[in-house]
C-alpha positions as CSV (number, residue, x, y, z in Angstrom):
1,X,88.8,71.3,112.5
2,X,90.7,74.6,112.8
3,X,93.5,75.6,110.6
4,X,97.0,75.9,112.1
5,X,98.6,79.3,112.0
6,X,102.1,79.3,110.7
7,X,104.5,81.2,112.9
8,X,106.7,83.8,111.4
9,X,108.9,86.7,112.3
10,X,107.8,90.3,112.5
11,X,109.5,91.2,109.2
12,X,107.8,88.3,107.4
13,X,104.4,89.4,108.9
14,X,105.0,93.0,107.6
15,X,105.7,91.7,104.1
16,X,102.6,89.5,104.1
17,X,100.4,92.5,105.2
18,X,102.1,94.7,102.5
19,X,101.1,92.1,99.9
20,X,97.5,92.5,101.1
21,X,97.5,96.2,100.5
22,X,98.8,97.6,103.9
23,X,101.5,100.1,103.9
24,X,104.1,101.2,106.4
25,X,103.1,104.4,108.1
26,X,106.0,104.8,110.5
27,X,108.4,102.9,112.8
28,X,109.1,103.7,116.4
29,X,111.7,101.5,118.0
30,X,111.1,97.9,117.1
31,X,107.4,98.4,116.2
32,X,106.3,99.0,112.6
33,X,102.9,100.7,112.1
34,X,100.8,99.6,109.1
35,X,97.8,101.5,107.7
36,X,95.3,100.9,105.0
37,X,92.7,103.2,103.7
38,X,89.2,102.4,104.8
39,X,90.2,100.5,107.9
40,X,89.7,101.5,111.5
41,X,92.8,100.0,112.9
42,X,96.5,100.8,112.7
43,X,98.4,97.5,113.0
44,X,101.5,97.6,115.2
45,X,103.9,94.7,114.4
46,X,106.9,94.2,116.6
47,X,110.1,93.2,114.8
48,X,110.8,90.0,116.9
49,X,112.3,86.8,115.6
50,X,109.0,85.0,116.2
51,X,105.6,86.5,117.0
52,X,103.2,84.9,119.4
53,X,100.1,83.1,118.0
54,X,97.7,85.4,120.0
55,X,99.3,88.5,118.6
56,X,99.1,87.3,115.0
57,X,95.5,86.2,115.5
58,X,94.7,89.7,116.8
59,X,96.4,91.4,113.9
60,X,94.5,89.1,111.4
61,X,91.2,89.9,113.1
62,X,91.8,93.6,112.9
63,X,92.9,93.4,109.3
64,X,90.0,91.1,108.4
65,X,92.2,88.4,106.9
66,X,91.5,84.7,107.5
67,X,94.2,82.4,108.8
68,X,94.0,80.4,105.5
69,X,94.7,83.6,103.5
70,X,97.6,84.6,105.8
71,X,99.2,81.1,105.5
72,X,99.0,81.2,101.6
73,X,100.6,84.6,101.3
């Protein structure tokens, strides 16, 4: 049985990634760019009221964070 992903806003998502060691690199318009040393990807998080499930799954896959971990943060 798969774990349900909790929906959240862009600001909440940025805060959760910051708790996992990601830091804000820059912001252009409504998109916040997050970086972490040793990772290939720069995460681009739009500052919407609610992010889509597919986008959050993609960000988690790039950040190598499980859904369970993300929901607990």
